[in-house]
GUGU-695323 format. One line per 5 residues: number of its first residue (from 0); for each residue x, y, z of N, C-alpha, C. Coordinates in nm, 3 decimals, padded with zeros to 5 digits. Atoms other than C-alpha are relative to their C-alpha. Layout:
% residues N
NUM	X/Y/Z/X/Y/Z/X/Y/Z  ...
This chain:
% residues 100
0	00.083/-00.117/00.000/00.000/00.000/00.000/00.088/00.123/00.000  -00.078/-00.123/00.006/00.129/00.348/-00.082/-00.088/00.120/00.029  00.069/-00.128/-00.021/00.031/00.694/00.034/-00.014/00.070/-00.135  00.023/-00.071/00.126/-00.094/00.931/-00.233/00.102/00.109/-00.028  -00.115/-00.088/00.023/00.221/01.142/-00.195/00.124/-00.077/00.044
5	-00.121/00.071/-00.041/00.583/01.027/-00.163/00.032/00.027/00.147  -00.042/-00.010/-00.140/00.677/00.957/00.200/00.106/-00.105/00.028  -00.097/00.097/-00.050/00.949/00.776/00.388/-00.043/-00.036/00.142  00.035/00.045/-00.134/00.866/00.567/00.697/00.130/-00.018/00.078  -00.119/00.009/-00.085/01.121/00.604/00.977/-00.043/-00.029/00.143
10	00.017/00.012/-00.144/01.150/00.499/01.340/00.084/00.111/00.062  -00.070/-00.111/-00.062/01.239/00.810/01.535/00.052/-00.042/00.137  -00.058/00.027/-00.131/01.451/00.810/01.849/-00.006/00.123/00.089  00.003/-00.108/-00.098/01.493/01.024/02.156/00.065/00.128/-00.054  -00.068/-00.116/00.058/01.729/01.254/01.962/-00.086/00.077/-00.098
15	00.092/-00.066/00.094/01.441/01.339/01.726/-00.116/00.069/00.071  00.116/-00.048/-00.076/01.211/01.459/02.004/-00.037/00.143/-00.039  00.029/-00.137/00.041/01.239/01.820/01.884/-00.084/00.009/-00.126  00.081/00.002/00.121/01.068/01.720/01.560/-00.146/-00.033/00.029  00.133/00.053/-00.026/00.761/01.574/01.731/-00.105/00.099/00.051
20	00.108/-00.085/-00.052/00.579/01.854/01.917/-00.092/00.061/-00.105  00.096/-00.052/00.097/00.439/02.006/01.597/-00.105/-00.103/-00.042  00.096/00.103/00.036/00.269/01.673/01.532/-00.110/-00.014/00.105  00.099/00.005/-00.106/00.093/01.672/01.868/00.038/00.102/00.106  -00.042/-00.107/-00.091/00.120/02.002/02.058/-00.040/-00.022/00.145
25	00.042/00.026/-00.137/-00.040/01.850/02.370/00.108/-00.070/00.082  -00.104/00.073/-00.071/00.276/01.654/02.459/00.128/00.081/00.004  -00.126/-00.073/-00.017/00.584/01.827/02.601/00.117/-00.089/-00.040  -00.119/00.078/00.032/00.936/01.721/02.510/00.032/-00.097/00.114  -00.027/00.087/-00.114/00.978/01.579/02.863/-00.093/-00.123/-00.003
30	00.097/00.110/00.010/00.663/01.368/02.815/00.045/-00.099/-00.107  -00.042/00.087/00.109/00.794/01.233/02.483/00.129/-00.074/00.034  -00.125/00.066/-00.042/01.141/01.159/02.627/-00.032/-00.114/00.096  00.043/00.106/-00.092/00.973/00.962/02.908/-00.056/-00.119/-00.078  00.058/00.106/00.081/00.783/00.764/02.646/00.110/-00.079/-00.072
35	-00.113/00.069/00.065/01.103/00.687/02.449/00.075/-00.085/00.101  -00.077/00.071/-00.101/01.283/00.586/02.770/-00.074/-00.122/00.053  00.079/00.116/-00.041/00.998/00.348/02.854/00.003/-00.109/-00.106  -00.015/00.101/00.104/01.077/00.166/02.529/-00.101/00.009/-00.113  00.096/-00.016/00.108/00.796/00.294/02.307/00.073/00.039/-00.129
40	-00.056/-00.031/00.132/00.871/00.321/01.935/-00.088/00.104/-00.068  00.075/-00.101/00.074/00.770/00.626/01.734/00.027/-00.017/-00.149  -00.009/00.013/00.145/00.704/00.555/01.369/-00.050/00.131/-00.061  00.037/-00.126/00.063/00.689/00.862/01.147/-00.002/-00.014/-00.151  00.001/-00.017/00.145/00.589/00.931/00.791/00.066/00.135/-00.025
45	-00.076/-00.123/00.024/00.837/01.187/00.662/-00.010/00.040/-00.147  -00.001/-00.058/00.135/00.829/01.413/00.361/00.107/00.107/-00.001  -00.113/-00.093/00.006/01.141/01.603/00.261/00.076/00.003/00.132  -00.077/00.013/-00.123/01.305/01.476/00.581/-00.070/00.044/00.127  00.074/-00.049/-00.117/01.040/01.618/00.816/-00.121/-00.090/00.029
50	00.118/00.080/-00.032/00.778/01.413/01.004/-00.129/00.078/-00.029  00.131/-00.060/00.026/00.425/01.482/00.884/-00.111/-00.083/00.066  00.095/00.087/-00.070/00.255/01.193/01.067/00.078/-00.089/00.094  -00.064/00.089/-00.096/00.329/00.972/01.363/-00.101/-00.100/00.053  00.078/00.098/-00.072/00.204/00.663/01.540/00.098/-00.074/00.091
55	-00.086/00.064/-00.099/00.352/00.510/01.854/-00.041/-00.146/00.020  00.022/00.141/-00.026/00.388/00.141/01.935/00.078/-00.037/00.126  -00.066/00.040/-00.124/00.464/-00.003/02.277/-00.034/-00.145/00.031  00.019/00.138/-00.042/00.510/-00.359/02.398/-00.001/-00.013/00.152  00.002/-00.003/-00.146/00.521/-00.255/02.764/-00.083/00.119/00.046
60	00.079/-00.111/-00.051/00.355/00.001/02.991/00.040/00.132/-00.066  -00.025/-00.130/00.064/00.320/00.341/02.824/-00.107/00.098/00.047  00.093/-00.103/-00.048/00.164/00.664/02.948/-00.047/00.085/-00.117  00.058/-00.098/00.091/-00.070/00.873/02.740/-00.072/00.102/00.087  00.052/-00.116/-00.074/-00.251/01.190/02.842/-00.048/-00.033/00.143
65	00.049/00.025/-00.135/-00.457/01.059/03.136/-00.014/-00.149/00.032  00.007/00.141/-00.034/-00.400/00.686/03.138/00.135/-00.067/-00.023  -00.118/00.083/00.019/-00.131/00.421/03.159/-00.047/-00.130/-00.063  00.035/00.124/00.069/-00.167/00.139/02.906/00.099/-00.107/00.042  -00.084/00.112/-00.039/-00.034/-00.198/03.013/-00.033/-00.121/-00.088
70	00.027/00.116/00.087/-00.032/-00.442/02.720/00.048/-00.129/00.065  -00.038/00.131/-00.051/-00.016/-00.810/02.807/00.127/-00.051/-00.067  -00.127/00.051/00.052/00.289/-01.026/02.732/00.000/-00.030/-00.149  00.007/00.027/00.144/00.167/-01.110/02.381/-00.078/00.108/-00.074  00.074/-00.110/00.059/00.016/-00.770/02.302/00.090/00.120/-00.026
75	-00.065/-00.129/00.025/00.123/-00.432/02.167/-00.108/00.107/00.013  00.092/-00.111/-00.014/-00.037/-00.094/02.225/00.038/00.104/-00.105  -00.021/-00.100/00.104/-00.071/00.140/01.929/-00.073/00.127/00.046  00.060/-00.121/-00.054/-00.135/00.500/02.032/00.054/00.126/-00.065  -00.040/-00.134/00.034/-00.113/00.867/01.957/00.026/00.020/-00.150
80	-00.011/-00.023/00.144/-00.166/00.859/01.582/-00.036/00.145/-00.029  00.024/-00.139/00.033/-00.150/01.205/01.432/00.058/00.030/-00.137  -00.046/-00.048/00.131/-00.121/01.352/01.082/-00.025/00.150/-00.005  00.018/-00.144/00.013/-00.065/01.720/01.019/-00.121/00.028/-00.090  00.124/-00.027/00.076/-00.391/01.872/00.890/00.019/00.018/-00.150
85	-00.021/-00.023/00.144/-00.245/01.978/00.553/00.025/-00.127/-00.079  -00.033/00.124/00.067/-00.159/01.615/00.476/-00.106/-00.108/00.017  00.106/00.099/-00.022/-00.480/01.440/00.578/-00.074/-00.032/-00.130  00.076/00.042/00.117/-00.688/01.247/00.326/00.085/-00.054/-00.114  -00.091/00.050/00.104/-00.386/01.109/00.138/00.052/-00.139/00.030
90	-00.034/00.138/-00.037/-00.370/00.760/00.294/00.137/-00.012/00.066  -00.132/00.002/-00.065/-00.054/00.853/00.485/-00.003/-00.090/00.123  00.005/00.082/-00.121/-00.166/00.692/00.810/-00.014/-00.149/-00.034  00.012/00.140/00.042/-00.266/00.371/00.631/00.137/-00.054/-00.042  -00.136/00.041/00.041/00.082/00.354/00.473/00.091/-00.012/00.122
95	-00.080/00.004/-00.122/00.236/00.430/00.812/-00.029/-00.127/00.080  00.036/00.123/-00.069/00.043/00.145/00.976/00.061/-00.122/-00.067  -00.060/00.113/00.072/00.161/-00.092/00.705/00.150/-00.004/00.027  -00.144/-00.005/-00.029/00.519/00.025/00.763/00.035/-00.045/00.141  -00.025/00.041/-00.137/00.486/-00.039/01.133/00.005/-00.152/00.009
């Protein structure tokens, strides 16, 4: 499956945290660093080297706004999907999910 515009799927790391707040302005850099340190993976759809969409995946406990998700030993928790408004409706998130 391909998005309707060219994108690159990347797994971002803690060093990329400065790129993420524009994708979800409700999460501070400290919040995102905590999530990375807990072992969550941040998958991003990038265009021209910049993230335009994200989706997180965790195999262990992970905090989101007002809850703590605790997936079981054979489960994963997919959370915090977000696509910048200017890029919505182009199947970017579907391509991102496939990349995950």
